[in-house]
FITOR-775511 format. One record per residue: x, y, z of N, C-alpha, C in turn. Coordinates in steps of 0.2 Angstrom, whole numbers. Each point is the difference from the previous one (the first is absolute). Layout:
# FITOR-775511
X  Y  Z  X  Y  Z  X  Y  Z
...
This chain:
# FITOR-775511
5  -6  0  -5  4  2  4  6  -2
-1  7  -3  5  5  0  -1  7  4
5  0  3  -2  6  8  4  7  -2
-3  4  1  -1  8  0  2  0  7
7  0  2  6  1  4  -2  9  4
-4  1  7  2  6  2  6  2  4
5  -1  -6  7  2  1  2  7  1
0  -2  6  2  8  5  7  3  0
3  -2  -6  7  5  -1  -1  5  -5
1  5  1  -1  8  -2  1  -1  -7
1  6  -4  0  3  -7  -3  3  -1
-3  1  -5  -4  2  -5  -5  4  8
-2  -7  2  -8  1  5  0  -5  5
5  -3  1  0  -7  5  -1  4  7
-6  -4  7  1  2  5  6  0  3
2  4  5  7  4  1  0  -2  8
6  -1  2  0  0  9  5  8  2
-2  0  5  5  8  1  6  -2  2
4  3  -2  8  0  -2  1  -2  9
-1  3  4  0  -1  7  -3  -6  4
-1  -7  -4  -4  -5  2  5  -4  3
3  2  7  4  -6  2  -3  -2  9
4  -2  0  -4  -3  9  2  6  5
-5  3  3  -3  4  5  -2  7  -3
-2  0  -7  -1  6  -4  -9  0  -2
-2  1  -3  -6  3  0  -7  -6  2
2  -7  -2  -2  -4  -1  -2  -4  8
5  3  5  2  0  8  -4  4  3
-4  6  -2  -3  6  4  -5  -2  -1
-1  -4  -7  -8  0  -3  -4  -7  5
6  -5  4  -4  -4  4  -3  3  7
1  7  1  -4  3  6  -6  -2  -1
-3  4  -7  -5  -2  -2  -4  -6  -2
3  -4  3  -3  -8  -3  1  -5  -5
4  6  -4  4  -2  -8  3  -7  2
-1  -5  -5  4  -7  3  1  0  -11
8  0  0  4  -2  -6  -1  -6  -1
-3  0  -8  -2  -7  -4  7  -4  -1
-1  -6  -5  5  -1  -1  2  4  -7
7  -1  -2  3  6  -4  6  -3  -4
-2  -1  -8  6  -1  -4  7  2  3
4  -4  -2  7  2  0  3  5  -3
3  7  2  1  3  -6  5  -3  -6
4  -5  3  2  -2  -7  -7  -3  -6
-5  -2  1  -4  -4  -4  -5  6  -2
-1  8  4  -2  5  -2  4  3  -6
8  0  2  3  3  -6  -1  -4  -8
0  -8  2  0  -3  -4  -4  -6  -1
-6  1  -2  -5  -5  1  1  -7  -3
1  -4  5  2  -7  -3  -4  -3  -3
4  -5  -7  -7  -2  -4  -3  -6  3
-6  -2  0  -2  -6  3  1  -7  -4
0  -4  5  1  -6  -3  -5  -3  -5
2  -2  -6  -6  -2  -3  -4  -6  2
-6  -1  -2  -4  -2  3  0  -7  -5
-1  -6  4  0  -7  -2  -6  -6  -1
-6  7  2  -6  -3  -2  -1  -2  -8
-1  6  -2  0  -2  -9  3  -6  -3
6  1  3  1  -9  -3  -1  -6  3
-2  0  6  -1  -4  2  -8  -3  -2
-5  3  0  -7  -1  -4  3  -3  -7
4  0  -3  2  -1  -7  3  -8  1
0  -1  9  5  -8  1  6  0  -1
3  5  -1  8  -1  2  2  -2  6
7  -3  -1  3  -1  6  2  6  2
0  1  9  3  5  2  8  4  -3
4  -3  -2  6  0  -1  -2  4  -8
-4  -2  -2  0  2  -10  -6  7  3
-5  -1  4  -3  7  0  6  5  2
4  -2  5  4  6  3  4  1  -3
2  -3  -5  5  1  -7  -6  6  -3
-5  -5  -2  -3  7  -6  -2  5  4
-1  3  7  -2  3  2  5  5  1
7  0  0  6  5  1  -1  1  -7
0  -2  -7  3  -1  -7  -7  7  0
-4  -2  3  -7  5  -3  2  7  0
5  2  4  1  9  -1  2  1  -5
5  -5  -7  2  3  -6  -4  -5  -3
-6  -7  1  -1  -2  -4  -8  3  -2
-3  2  4  -5  4  -1  1  5  -6
3  4  3  2  6  -4  2  -2  -8
3  -5  -4  4  -2  -4  -5  -4  -4
-7  -4  3  -6  1  -2  -3  4  -3
0  4  4  -4  6  -3  2  4  -7
7  0  2  5  3  -4  -3  -4  -7
2  -7  -1  -2  -3  -4  -8  1  -5
-3  1  7  -8  1  -4  3  7  -5
-1  3  3  2  7  -2  5  1  -7
4  -5  1  4  1  -7  -3  -4  -5
-5  -6  -1  -2  -2  -3  -5  5  -5
-3  4  5  -5  4  -2  3  7  -4
5  1  1  5  6  -1  3  -2  -8
2  -8  0  4  -1  -6  -6  -3  -6
-3  -2  1  -7  -3  -2  -2  4  -7
3  -4  -6  -2  5  -8  4  7  2
5  2  2  3  4  2  2  4  -7
0  -2  -5  2  2  -4  -5  2  -5
-8  -1  2  -6  2  -5  -2  8  5
-3  2  -1  0  3  -7  7  2  -6
-1  -3  -5  6  1  -3  0  7  -4
1  5  3  -1  7  0  5  5  5
-2  7  0  4  4  3  -3  3  3
-2  -3  6  -5  2  6  1  8  3
-5  4  -2  0  8  6  8  2  -3
4  1  7  5  3  1  6  -3  -2
-2  -7  -1  7  -3  -2  4  0  -8
-4  7  -1  3  2  -8  3  6  1
2  1  9  7  4  0  4  -5  4
-2  -3  5  3  -4  3  4  -5  0
-2  -5  -3  3  -6  -6  6  5  -5
-1  3  -3  3  2  -5  7  4  4
-2  3  3  7  5  5  2  -6  3
-1  -5  3  4  -6  2  4  -4  -6
-3  -1  -7  4  -2  -2  7  5  -2
-4  5  -1  5  6  0  7  1  4
-3  -2  8  5  1  4  6  -7  0
-5  -4  -3  5  -7  1  6  -1  -8
-3  3  -4  5  1  -5  5  6  -1
-3  7  4  6  7  -1  2  2  6
-5  -2  6  1  2  6  -3  6  4
-5  3  -7  -4  6  2  -6  -2  -3
-4  4  1  -7  2  -4  1  3  -7
1  -6  -5  2  2  -7  -8  4  -4
-2  0  -6  -4  4  -2  -5  -6  -6
-5  2  0  -5  -4  -2  -2  4  -7
-3  -3  -4  -7  3  -4  -5  1  4
-5  3  -4  -8  0  4  -4  -7  2
-1  -2  4  -4  -5  2  -4  -6  -2
-3  4  -6  -4  -1  -6  3  -4  -7
6  1  2  5  -2  -6  6  -6  3
2  2  7  3  -4  3  -1  -8  4
-7  2  3  -3  -5  2  -1  -6  -5
-3  0  -4  -2  -5  -8  7  -3  -2
6  5  1  6  -4  -3  2  -3  5
1  0  7  1  -4  6  -3  -7  -1
-7  1  -1  -3  -7  2  0  -3  -7
1  1  -7  0  -1  -6  6  -7  -1
-3  -2  -4  5  -9  -1  1  2  -8
8  3  -1  6  -3  4  -1  9  3
2  0  5  0  6  7  6  5  -5
-3  7  0  5  5  -1  1  4  9
6  3  0  -1  3  7  5  5  -4
-5  7  0  0  7  -1  4  4  5
6  -2  3  4  4  5  5  6  -2
-1  5  1  8  4  -1  2  2  6
5  2  -2  5  1  8  0  7  0
-6  4  0  1  6  1  -5  1  8
4  3  4  -3  2  8  -7  2  2
-6  -5  1  -7  3  0  1  4  8
-5  5  -1  -2  1  7  -6  -6  4
2  -1  5  -6  -6  3  -3  4  6
-5  -3  1  -2  3  8  -1  -3  8
4  -5  -3  3  -6  8  6  -1  0
4  0  6  7  -5  0  -1  -5  -3
6  -4  2  4  -5  -5  -3  -8  2
0  1  7  0  -7  4  -6  -5  -3
-5  2  0  -5  -3  -4  0  -3  -6
4  5  -4  -1  -1  -9  6  -8  2
7  2  5  4  -7  -1  -3  -5  4
-4  0  3  -5  -5  2  -4  -4  -6
-3  3  -2  -3  -2  -6  6  -4  -6
5  5  1  4  -1  -5  4  -8  0
-1  -2  8  3  -6  0  -5  -6  -3
-6  0  -1  -3  -5  -3  0  3  -8
1  5  -1  0  -2  -7  8  -3  -3
4  3  7  8  -4  -4  -2  -9  1
-3  -3  3  -1  -7  0  -5  -2  -4
-3  4  -3  -5  -3  -4  -2  5  -7
3  6  0  -2  3  -6  -3  6  2
-1  5  -7  -7  5  0  -7  -5  -2
-1  -2  5  -8  -4  -2  -4  5  6
-6  -4  0  -6  3  5  4  -7  7
2  -5  -1  1  -4  4  8  2  4
3  3  -4  6  2  2  -1  6  6
-3  6  -5  0  5  4  -4  2  8
-4  -6  -1  -6  0  6  3  -6  6
5  -4  -3  3  -5  4  2  4  8
4  5  -1  2  0  6  -5  4  7
-4  4  -2  -5  1  2  -5  -6  3
-1  -5  -4  -4  -5  1  5  -3  6
6  0  1  6  -4  3  -2  3  9
0  8  -1  0  4  5  -8  1  5
-4  -2  -7  -6  -1  5  -1  -6  5
2  -6  -4  2  -6  4  2  1  7
6  3  -2  6  2  5  -5  4  6
-3  4  -1  -5  4  6  -5  -3  2
-2  -7  -3  -3  0  4  4  -5  4
4  -3  0  5  -6  5  2  5  5
3  8  -3  2  4  8  -5  1  2
-6  2  -2  -6  2  4  -3  -4  6
1  -7  -2  -2  -8  3  5  2  7
8  2  0  5  -1  3  -2  7  4
-2  3  -2  1  7  3  -6  2  3
-5  -4  0  -7  -1  4  1  -4  7
5  -5  -1  1  -6  4  5  4  6
5  5  -3  3  3  4  -2  7  5
-5  2  -2  -5  6  1  -5  -4  5
-2  -5  -2  -8  -3  6  4  -5  3
6  -3  -2  1  -4  5  -4  -6  -1
-1  -1  -8  -7  -6  -1  2  -3  -7
0  -5  -2  4  -3  -5  -9  1  -5
-4  -2  2  -6  0  -1  -3  6  -3
2  5  6  -3  7  -3  4  2  -5
6  -1  -2  6  2  -5  -2  -2  -6
-1  -7  -1  -4  -5  -7  -6  4  -1
-4  1  5  -5  3  -1  -1  6  -4
5  6  2  2  7  -3  2  -2  -6
3  -6  -3  6  -1  -5  -5  -3  -6
-6  -4  2  -6  -5  -3  -2  9  -2
-4  3  4  -3  7  -3  3  5  -5
8  1  2  4  2  -6  -1  -5  -7
1  -6  0  0  -3  -6  -9  -1  -3
-3  1  4  -7  2  -3  -2  7  -1
3  5  0  -2  6  -1  2  1  -9
-7  3  -2  0  0  -8  6  5  0
1  6  1  4  6  -1  8  -5  1
3  -2  4  5  -4  1  2  -2  -5
-7  -5  -1  2  -7  -5  2  5  -8
-4  6  -2  0  3  -4  7  3  -2
3  1  4  5  8  0  5  -8  1
1  -5  0  5  -4  2  -1  -5  -7
-3  2  -5  -1  -4  -4  1  8  -9
2  3  3  0  5  -4  7  6  0
5  1  -5  5  4  1  -1  5  0
0  5  7  -1  6  3  3  -1  6
3  6  4  4  0  4  -4  3  7
-6  -2  1  -1  0  8  -1  -3  4
-1  -7  -3  1  -7  2  7  -2  3
6  4  -3  8  0  1  0  5  5
-4  4  1  0  6  7  -3  -6  5
-5  -2  1  -4  -4  5  6  -6  1
2  0  -3  5  -6  2  6  0  5
3  5  -4  5  4  6  -2  3  5
-6  3  0  -1  3  8  -2  -5  3
-5  -5  -2  1  -6  3  5  -3  4
5  -1  -4  7  -5  3  3  6  6
-2  8  -3  4  4  7  -4  -2  6
-7  1  1  -3  -1  4  2  -7  6
-1  -8  -6  1  -3  4  7  0  3
7  4  -4  6  3  4  -1  2  6
-5  4  -3  1  5  9  -4  -4  6
-4  -6  -1  -2  -2  4  4  -6  3
4  -2  -2  7  -6  1  4  6  4
2  5  0  4  3  -1  -3  5  9
-7  0  0  -3  1  7  1  -7  5
-1  -3  -3  1  -7  6  7  0  1
4  1  -5  7  -1  3  4  4  3
-1  6  0  2  6  3  -3  -1  10
-8  0  -1  -2  -2  7  2  -6  4
1  -6  -5  4  -3  4  7  -1  3
5  5  -6  4  3  6  0  3  4
-6  5  -1  -2  4  8  -2  -4  4
-3  -6  1  -1  -2  6  4  -5  3
6  -2  -5  6  -3  2  4  2  6
-1  7  -2  4  6  2  -3  -1  7
-6  2  1  -4  -1  8  2  -4  4
1  4  8  3  -5  5  -7  -6  3
1  -5  1  -1  -7  2  -3  1  7
-7  1  3  -1  0  7  2  -7  4
0  1  6  0  -6  3  -5  -8  1
-6  4  -2  -4  -5  -5  2  -4  -5
5  2  -3  1  1  -7  -5  4  -5
-2  4  0  -6  3  -6  4  6  0
0  2  -7  4  6  -2  -7  4  1
6  7  3  -7  5  0  3  7  -2
-4  3  2  3  9  -3  4  2  2
4  4  -3  7  2  4  2  7  -3
-1  6  3  -1  6  -3  9  2  -3
5  0  2  4  0  -1  4  -3  -8
-2  -8  1  0  -4  -7  -4  1  -4
-6  3  1  -5  1  -4  2  7  -5
6  6  5  0  6  -3  6  -2  -3
6  -2  0  4  -2  -2  4  -6  -4
-4  -5  1  3  -6  -4  -2  1  -8
5  -4  -3  0  -2  -8  -4  -4  -4
-3  3  -3  -4  -7  -5  6  -2  -6
9  2  0  1  -3  -4  1  0  -7
4  -4  -5  0  1  -8  -9  -2  -1
-2  4  -5  -6  -2  -3  -3  -1  -6
4  -6  -3  2  0  -7  -7  -3  -3
-7  0  2  -5  -1  -3  -4  9  2
3  2  5  -4  9  -5  5  2  -6
6  -3  -2  5  2  -6  -5  -2  -4
-1  -6  -1  -5  -4  -3  -6  2  -3
-3  4  4  -6  6  0  2  5  -5
6  3  1  3  7  -3  -1  -4  -6
3  -5  -2  2  -1  -7  -5  -1  -4
-6  -2  4  -6  -4  -3  -6  6  -3
2  4  6  -3  9  -1  3  2  -6
6  1  -1  3  3  -7  -2  -2  -4
-1  -8  -2  -1  -3  -5  -7  2  -3
-5  1  8  -7  2  -2  0  6  -1
1  5  0  3  7  -2  2  2  -7
4  -5  -1  4  -1  -8  -4  -4  -5
-7  -1  3  -4  -4  -7  -4  6  0
-3  2  6  -4  7  -1  -1  2  7
-2  8  0  2  3  4  -5  2  8
-5  -6  -2  -5  1  6  5  -4  6
3  -3  -4  4  -5  5  4  2  4
3  8  1  2  5  5  -5  2  6
-7  -2  -2  -6  4  6  3  -8  5
1  -5  -3  0  -6  5  8  1  3
5  4  -4  5  0  5  -1  5  5
-4  5  0  -4  5  6  -1  -3  4
-5  -4  -3  -4  -5  7  1  -5  4
5  -2  -3  4  -7  4  5  4  5
4  6  -3  4  1  4  -3  4  8
-6  4  1  -4  1  4  -1  -7  3
-3  -5  -3  -3  -7  4  6  -2  3
5  -1  -2  7  -3  2  1  4  8
1  5  0  2  5  4  -6  0  8
-6  -1  -3  -5  -1  4  1  -8  3
1  -3  -4  2  -5  2  6  -1  4
4  3  1  5  1  5  0  1  6
-4  8  -1  -2  2  7  -6  -6  4
-2  -2  -4  -6  -5  5  6  -5  2
3  -5  -4  5  -6  3  4  4  7
2  9  0  6  2  6  -6  1  4
-6  1  0  -4  1  5  0  -7  5
-5  -6  -3  0  -5  1  6  -2  3
5  1  -2  7  -2  3  1  2  7
-4  7  5  3  5  2  2  6  0
2  1  -5  1  7  -2  -3  8  4
4  2  3  -4  7  3  -1  5  -5
3  -1  -5  -2  7  -4  0  -3  -8
-3  -5  -2  -1  -7  -6  5  6  -6
-7  6  0  1  4  -6  9  2  -1
2  4  4  5  3  0  7  -6  1
-3  -9  3  7  -4  -2  -1  -2  -7
-5  2  -5  -2  -3  -5  5  5  -4
0  7  1  4  6  -4  9  -4  1
0  -1  5  8  -1  2  0  -5  -1
-1  -6  -1  3  -6  0  -4  -3  -8
-5  2  -3  -5  -3  -5  0  3  -7
-3  7  2  -2  2  -5  4  2  -5
7  2  2  4  3  -5  3  -8  -4
0  -4  1  2  -7  -4  -7  -2  -5
-5  1  4  -9  -2  -4  1  4  -5
2  6  -1  0  4  -5  4  -1  -3
5  0  1  6  -3  -5  0  -5  -3
-3  -6  1  1  -7  -1  -7  1  -4
-4  5  -2  -5  -1  -4  0  6  -6
1  6  2  -1  5  -4  5  1  -6
8  0  3  5  0  -3  2  -8  -5
-2  -3  5  2  -7  -6  -6  -1  -5
-6  4  0  -6  -1  -5  3  4  -6
2  7  2  4  4  -3  6  -2  -5
2  -3  4  5  -4  -5  1  -5  -3
-5  -3  2  -5  -5  -6  -2  2  -5
-4  6  0  -3  3  -4  4  3  -7
6  3  5  3  1  -6  5  -7  -5
3  -4  6  2  -5  -4  -3  -3  -7
-8  1  2  -4  -5  -5  2  6  -8
2  5  1  0  4  -5  7  -2  -5
3  -6  2  7  -1  -2  1  0  -7
-6  -4  -3  0  0  -9  -1  8  -1
-2  3  1  0  8  -2  5  3  2
5  -2  5  5  5  1  5  -2  -6
1  -8  0  5  -2  -6  -3  2  -8
-5  1  0  -1  2  -7  1  7  -2
1  1  -8  2  7  -2  -7  1  -2
-4  -3  -4  -6  2  -1  -7  0  3
0  -1  7  -5  0  5  -4  6  -2
-6  3  3  -2  5  -2  1  5  5
4  5  -2  2  6  5  6  -2  3
4  -6  -2  7  0  3  6  5  2
-2  2  -6  7  4  1  -1  10  2
-8  0  3  -2  5  0  4  4  5
3  -1  5  3  4  3  8  2  -1
2  -2  -6  6  0  -2  4  6  -3
3  3  3  1  7  -2  -2  6  3
-6  -2  3  -4  5  6  3  2  5
2  6  2  3  2  8  -6  2  3
0  4  4  -5  3  7  2  -3  6
-5  0  7  3  1  4  0  -7  1
-2  -5  -3  -1  -8  1  6  -5  -5
3  6  -2  6  -4  -5  5  -5  5
-1  0  4  6  -5  5  -4  -6  1
-5  -1  -2  -4  -7  0  3  -4  -6
0  -4  -2  2  -5  -7  -5  0  -3
3  3  -7  -5  1  -5  -5  -5  -1
1  -8  0  -7  -2  -2  -4  -1  7
3  0  7  -7  2  3  -4  5  -1
3  8  -3  -4  3  -1  -4  -1  -5
3  -3  -6  -6  -3  -6  -6  -3  3
3  -3  5  -5  -5  0  -6  4  6
2  3  2  -5  5  5  -4  4  -4
2  3  -5  -3  3  -6  -6  -2  -4
4  -6  -1  -6  -7  -3  -5  -2  4
1  0  6  -4  -1  8  -7  6  -1
4  7  1  -4  6  2  -6  1  -7
4  -4  -6  -6  1  -5  -4  -6  -1
1  -5  3  -3  -6  0  -6  1  4
2  5  7  -6  1  5  -4  6  -3
3  4  -4  -4  5  -2  -5  -3  -5
1  -4  -4  -5  -4  -2  -4  -4  1
2  -3  6  -6  -5  3  -4  4  5
1  6  5  -4  4  3  -5  3  -6
3  2  -6  -4  3  -5  -4  -5  -3
0  -4  2  -7  -4  -5  -3  -1  0
-5  3  -3  -7  2  0  -4  -1  -6
3  -5  -4  -5  -2  -7  -5  -5  2
-6  0  -2  -5  -3  3  1  -7  -2
-4  -4  1  1  -9  0  -9  -4  2
-2  -1  -6  -7  -4  2  1  -4  7
6  -2  2  1  -6  4  1  4  7
3  7  0  2  3  5  -6  -1  7
3  1  7  -3  1  6  2  2  5
-3  4  4  1  3  8  3  -6  4
3  4  5  3  -6  4  -7  -2  5
-3  3  1  -7  1  6  -4  -6  -5
1  -4  -5  -4  -4  -2  4  -5  -1
8  -1  2  1  -5  -2  -1  -8  6
-1  1  7  -1  -5  3  -7  -4  -1
-6  4  -3  -6  -3  -3  1  -1  -6
4  -1  -2  -1  -2  -9  -1  4  -4
0  7  1  -6  2  -3  2  3  -7
5  -1  -2  2  0  -8  6  -4  0
-1  -7  -4  7  -4  -1  2  2  -7
5  -2  -2  5  2  -7  -2  -5  -4
-2  -1  -5  -1  -4  -7  8  -2  -3
3  -2  -1  7  -3  -1  -3  -2  -8
-5  -5  0  0  -3  -7  -6  -2  -3
-3  2  -4  -6  -2  -2  1  -2  -9
-4  -6  -1  -1  -3  -7  -6  -3  0
-4  1  -6  -4  -4  -2  1  -5  -6
1  -6  2  2  -6  -6  -6  -2  -2
-2  -2  -8  -2  -2  -2  -3  -5  1
-7  -3  0  -3  -5  0  4  -6  -3
2  -6  3  6  -4  -2  7  0  1
0  7  3  8  0  -1  2  3  6
5  -3  4  3  0  7  -3  -1  6
-5  -8  -4  -2  -3  7  -8  4  0
-2  4  -1  -7  4  -4  -3  -5  -2
-8  -1  2  -4  -5  -3  -3  3  -8
-3  -4  -3  -2  1  -8  -5  5  0
-6  1  7  -5  3  0  -2  6  5
5  1  4  0  5  3  7  5  1
-2  8  1  5  4  0  5  -1  6
6  1  1  3  -2  2  8  6  3
2  1  8  5  5  1  7  -2  4
3  1  -1  7  -2  2  3  7  2
0  0  9  3  5  2  4  -2  8
4  8  2  6  -2  5  -4  6  2
-3  0  7  -2  6  4  1  -1  7
7  7  0  3  1  8  -4  1  6
-3  -5  2  -6  0  4  1  -4  6
1  2  6  0  -4  7  -5  -4  -1
2  -4  4  -7  -5  3  -6  3  3
-4  1  -2  -4  3  5  -2  -2  7
-1  -5  1  -2  -3  9  7  2  2
7  2  -5  5  -2  6  0  8  2
-2  5  -6  4  6  2  -6  5  6
-7  -4  -1  -5  2  3  0  -2  7
4  -5  2  -1  -4  5  7  4  5
4  4  -5  6  2  1  0  5  4
-6  6  -4  -3  6  3  -1  0  7
-5  -8  2  -1  1  7  6  -1  4
5  -8  -2  5  1  5  5  6  -1
0  3  -3  5  9  1  -4  4  7
-7  -3  1  -2  5  4  -1  -3  6
-1  -7  2  3  -3  3  9  0  3
3  2  -4  8  1  2  -1  5  3
-2  6  -3  0  6  3  -3  1  7
-5  -5  1  -1  0  7  6  -3  4
4  -5  -3  4  -6  3  6  5  3
2  5  -6  4  3  1  2  7  6
-7  3  -2  -1  5  4  -4  -1  8
-5  -4  0  0  -2  7  3  -6  4
3  -5  -4  2  -6  4  9  1  -3
1  3  -3  8  4  0  3  -6  -2
-4  -4  -5  5  -6  -3  3  0  -5
8  0  1  4  1  -6  2  -2  -7
-6  -6  1  -1  -2  -8  -4  3  -4
-4  0  4  -6  4  -5  4  8  -1
2  2  3  5  7  -2  4  -2  -6
4  -6  -1  5  -1  -5  -5  -2  -5
-4  -2  -1  -5  -2  -6  -5  6  -2
-2  4  4  -2  6  -1  6  4  -4
8  2  2  3  3  -2  3  -2  -9
-1  -8  1  3  0  -7  -7  1  -5
-7  -1  3  -6  2  -3  2  8  -2
2  4  5  0  10  -1  5  0  -5
7  -2  2  4  2  -5  -2  -3  -9
-3  -5  -2  -3  -1  -4  -5  3  -4
-5  4  6  -8  3  -3  2  6  1
1  5  5  0  6  3  2  5  -5
7  -2  -4  3  5  -3  -2  2  -4
-3  -5  -4  -6  2  -5  -5  6  1
-3  0  2  -3  5  2  2  6  1
7  2  1  3  6  -4  0  1  -7
-2  -3  -5  -2  0  -8  -5  -3  -3
-4  0  4  -7  2  -1  -2  2  -8
2  5  -2  -1  3  -7  7  -2  -3
3  -3  -1  6  -6  -2  -3  -5  -5
-1  -4  -6  -2  -5  -3  5  -5  4
-6  -4  5  2  -4  3  -3  -7  1
1  -6  0  -5  -5  -1  1  -5  5
-6  -3  2  -1  -5  5  4  -6  3
4  -2  -6  3  -5  1  5  1  2
3  6  1  7  3  3  -3  -5  9
-5  0  0  0  -2  7  1  -9  2
3  -3  -5  4  -5  1  4  1  4
4  6  3  7  -1  6  -2  0  4
-7  0  1  -2  0  8  -6  -8  3
-2  -3  -8  -5  -5  2  4  -7  7
6  -1  -1  4  -4  4  -4  1  6
1  7  3  -3  3  6  -6  1  1
-5  -2  -4  -5  -1  1  -2  -7  1
4  -5  -4  -2  -7  3  1  1  6
6  1  3  3  -1  8  -6  4  4
-2  5  -3  -6  4  5  -8  -6  0
0  -4  -5  -7  -3  1  2  -6  3
6  -2  -1  2  -8  3  1  3  7
0  5  3  1  2  8  -6  1  0
-5  2  -3  -6  0  4  -3  -6  1
0  -5  -7  -2  -5  2  1  -5  4
7  1  3  3  -4  7  -4  3  5
-2  7  0  -2  2  6  -7  -3  1
-3  1  -8  -7  -4  0  -1  -8  4
7  -2  -3  -1  -8  2  0  -1  7
2  5  4  -1  1  8  7  -4  3
0  5  5  7  0  4  0  -9  2
7  0  4  0  -7  2  -2  -2  6
-3  3  1  -5  1  9  -8  0  1
-1  1  -8  -6  -2  -2  -4  -6  2
-7  -2  2  -4  -6  -2  1  -3  -6
0  -6  0  -1  -6  -5  -4  3  -6
-6  2  4  -7  3  -4  3  6  -5
5  7  4  0  4  -4  4  -2  -5
5  -5  2  5  2  -6  0  -6  -6
-7  -3  1  -2  -4  -6  -5  5  -4
-5  3  3  -2  7  -3  5  3  -4
4  4  4  7  3  -5  1  -2  -5
2  -7  1  3  -5  -6  -4  1  -5
-7  -2  1  -5  1  -7  0  4  -2
1  9  4  -2  6  -4  8  -1  -3
4  -2  2  8  2  -4  -2  -4  -7
-3  -6  2  3  -5  -7  -7  4  -4
-6  3  2  -4  2  -4  3  7  -4
4  4  3  2  7  -3  7  -3  -5
5  -6  4  2  -3  -7  -1  -3  -7
-5  -2  2  -4  -6  -4  -3  7  -6
-3  5  1  -3  4  -1  6  3  -6
7  3  2  4  1  -3  1  -4  -4
0  -6  1  5  -5  -5  -7  0  -7
-5  1  2  -6  -1  -5  3  7  -4
-2  5  2  -1  7  -3  5  -1  -5
9  -1  1  4  -1  -5  1  -6  -4
-2  -5  2  -3  -4  -5  -3  3  -5
-6  1  1  -6  7  -4  4  3  -5
3  5  2  4  3  -3  6  -2  -3
3  -6  0  5  -2  -2  0  0  -6
-4  0  -6  1  1  -7  1  6  -2
-1  5  1  0  6  -1  6  3  4
3  -2  3  8  0  4  5  -4  -6
-2  -4  -3  6  -3  -3  -2  0  -8
-4  4  -3  0  1  -7  -4  -6  -2
-4  -4  2  -4  -7  -2  -6  4  -6
-1  -4  -3  -7  0  -4  -4  -2  0
-5  5  4  -8  -2  0  -6  3  -1
-4  -3  -2  -6  4  -3  -2  6  2
-2  5  -4  0  9  3  -7  -2  5
-3  -4  2  -5  1  3  4  -2  8
3  -4  1  6  -1  3  2  5  4
4  3  -6  3  5  2  -2  7  4
-6  0  -4  -4  7  4  -4  -2  6
-2  -6  1  -2  -3  7  6  1  6
6  2  -3  5  0  4  0  8  4
0  5  -5  -2  6  1  -5  3  4
3  -1  6  -7  2  5  -1  6  1
4  6  -2  0  7  0  1  1  -8
-2  6  -1  0  6  -5  6  3  -1
5  0  6  6  3  2  3  -6  -7
1  -6  2  5  -5  -1  -1  -2  -6
-4  3  -5  1  -1  -8  4  7  -3
């Protein structure tokens, strides 16, 4: 059974103990008024909540021996996530090369990726009405020239797409391969991240399964666009920071003194002065955030949000350890290294991803700064040229107001107000699986699974309650991920933006739903009847989401279906 633990460890929002909670302090004074101190977890367990021992009951029900059941239970921490990822991979790689067409913005990123593979920078292509048919033709013609082209996004995402093209060529399967791989790995990472966050393999796998069954994440995993790449690197950074949180707290717990009763207790001087050692996972998070930002600039918002999140985690850890002034202790001992581990590492990573452009002679704007003086002339000319190029990209992006049929306002994203049509064809009767007596449709619609997204709206409300009123740090961490991916878009409501940008925070919506379903299942101390009722309710919600996903699956994957079936799936006029 899943367990949402009442983790007393602080960070964004966990219940805290007073720094002076030592023998002879406020607890002893309260005893004069009849206060009786209840059992309390050790500080070590409050700093790093231990993973529960895996249960053997499910395996014993299957008739397995105790030894075999114990081994399978131990392996479930990886076995369960791998099975969920296998399921996700089958969905994402099935008929990946169909439709054999250049879908939506693949016309930019697939060709730019090929140019980077051949030239090291984005080259010049003819108009897409000329280039796209030539690329899809037999024999193939690749009309690439070596003149540098102005592009709106940094290079990492295109290097990722180029890896698939290097393996399988400039074909629909080749340019979609890596996004499908990263979409599958995202499901695996979310299972493991949810397991660490909730200390429950079942809830972690549930979050991963929800991600596997989300229509938007599926669609974005099957097209060569950049947003899924951003989502992957941001989720990797989030997982790295969770591991870093546990490791740093474990070192802090190890530094605390042990009392005569063998229990670790808060200790003010130790909480103020103890170091947390080398933090390689935080450095890894900085690299991942740099890769996210060098795919699309919205990754920068995650960097800002996660810096604040980690500092709050450090403050909470020192407060639990007994620090007299945890905020000042973090400023002295943690803040500098925390920021250095994330921001400069991300910046260096970002610049390093432009290596191909730096090594070229024909990349767009590569030699702009050569021969120019001014107060910044002491900065190397290639870096000044990059800065000028990126400033021009910024001006282009913030000034993008060209109307588009499928643009939408972020207010409508969570309720799926305006999904984006990536591909639509009307096969003739008797062609491409269309019956001989009906009209047919073949479509790819970037639409989240409605039952999942609408459930997530309620789940976010529950997490706000857990964070604001119960000070649950896990709720705060999930909300931080949603906020970093969602809230910044409200600054650009007059710009041309699309609802599929929301794929970057879909994993955190799945974590929110999984956490809410875990609470609905019931706490460990609940009666058997309560747990059964909760299990039935959870099962009903998950089955509803699964049915909803299956129902919309044909319009996620470009299958040919009768026009009437397509129209029946257009629940709202704004979906057409």
